[in-house]
C-alpha positions, 0 to 999 in steps of 0.5 A: 589227672594225677589222682582221681577218686570217685564216689564209692557207691557203685552199681556197675563193674568196679575198676581202678586204673593204674599207670604212669602215662597220663595220656593212656589213663585219661583215655581209658577214663573217658572210655568208661565215663559214658558207660553205666555198667562200669565205674572207675573208683580210682585213677592213679598216675603211678605204680603204687607201693605194695602198702598203698596198693593193699590199702586201695584194694581193701578200700575199693574192692575193685573187680578189675584193675587196669594196669599199664604195662611198660618197659620196666619191671615195675608193672609186672611186680604190681600185677603180682601184688594185685593178685596177692592182695585179692585173688578175686580181682582181675588184672587187664593190661594196657599200653601202646607197644608191648613186646611179646616178651613183656606180654609173656611176663605179664601173663605169668603175673596174672594179667589176662589180656593187654589192650593196645591204646587206643582200643575199640569198644569191642576189644574192651568188652572182650578183654573184660569178658576174658578177665572175668571168665576164670572167676565166672567158672569157679562156681559157688558150690552151695548155690542151687538155682531153680528155673521154670521151663515155663511160667506156672511149672512150680519152680518157686514151690519146688525151691521153697520146699527143697530149701525147707527140707534142707533146713528141717530134715538135714539141719542146714542153714539155708537162704532163699533168694527170689530173683524174679523182681516182677513175679515173685510169689514167696510172700504169697506162699508164706503169707509174709509182709516183708519189710526188706527185700532182695532189691534192698540187698542189691542196692546195698551190695557194695556195703554189705556187712553182717549187721546190715544183713540181719536187718535185710533177711526175713525169717520164716519156716526156719529159713532166711529169705530175700523175697521180691518186694511189693510195689518196689520192683526195680529192673535197673540193676547190673550183673555186678550187684548180683555177683556181689550179693552172692559173694557176700551170702554164699560163705554165710550159709550151707545152701543158697537157693535161688528162685529164677524167672523163666528167662535168664537176663544179663543180670541173672546170668551172674547167678546161673554162671556161678551156681553149682547146679541149675535145675530147670523145673518142667511138667509133662505138659507138651509145651513145658517139655519142649520149653525145657529143651529151649531153656537148656540151649539158652543157658548154654548160650549164656556160657553155663557149663552143661554138666551143671544144668539138670531137668527136674520133672514136677507134677509127675503122674503114674503112667507117664513115661519118663523115657519119652520125656528124657528123649524129648529133652535130650538128657536124663531127668534129675528126679520126678516129683509126684503131683499132689495139688491138694497138699500144695493148695493146703500148704499155700492156704496155711502159709507153710511148706508142704507136709513132709509126711505126704508123698510129695513132702517125702520126694522133696526130702529125698531131693534135698538129701541128694543135694546135701550128699546124703544117701537114702534107701528108697521107700517102695512108694517113693521108688515108684514115684521117682522112677516112674513105674509103670511106664506107658508104651508109645503104642498104647491104644490111647497114646499121650500127646508126648507119645504122638509127638515122639513118633513124629520125631522118630519119623522125621529123623528116619526121613532125614537119614533116608530110611524107611519109617520104623515103628517102635517095638511094643514093650 
């Protein structure tokens, strides 16, 4: 196997294997051949010249280069050349007996890990995970994701109207990605019959260019949209298609708003780990509040930085205590959007966004301003809606269900601490 090239069309993680020892390169190629989530574009049994290497990287745009680390300094030079040619390409070394000195030199050249040949499948997975972790932690600062605590929490409506506020009120170029391939509602909310969808964009993620992109997006309400298709849902994607889609779209917009399904899977993990913010949208309903806390833990398990995760309360009604909800969730709310079913229903019936002049529309405007880094002075009614005044005391004559559960939580905590149950003071 002196020089093996595969079809450029890719679905999994794109890789190249470079090294003079054919026994090692053959071994790695066989390891990858049966895996659907990894594709090998090129196997080269030599260290390429800088000119040749740049041509290879420009042609194939691999996410990872597997590079044999031998006794000579050529491999170290090649690792540096890969980093110079593409900062987004990770380098993983491989070899049989790599000395500590050579490992140090390789690390200094940008090699994230060195696999000992032969290696286990688990060691290979760990090496790839570590190699991509640095890239994963560099967020696309303009990607904002909205995730429902439970189905029906209003995350899609919120994402759409916040995106519209950014576009209309703050003159931003905005793209909405609907990543729920099975239950997307954007076409329904805006009465659209899109010719192309996010599925088409994912299928073309390895060959996107501006001319193709213009034919993929649907334009409505001053926004670019990649909605869910009707009758063409496809769950057979890998995280790498989502990663490539974000990498292409992010530099072309001021904001990319992503509408996520309630449960993050391996594919949409590529979005939440790269988003600048992930907003969990919940209501004051008991089950929604507790599922919001579960979503926080699920995102943490997906290695999403917790300072990027925020909870947004939807359908807030005056009299509900934000303090209680925050205590149950375990963190401060990013905001509270007032309940206005009539305005949402009217907007859906007309196939448009919510009237920006109503209280809910103004709340979307304020939240959009917050995302855009614009400071606004609160209007009196907006301040009351967003801050939740007046607040109901847990000891009112008719306590809410959340208040009742809050009391139970306090009693449980007191019991664990070995203390007597203490009733909360009346405010």
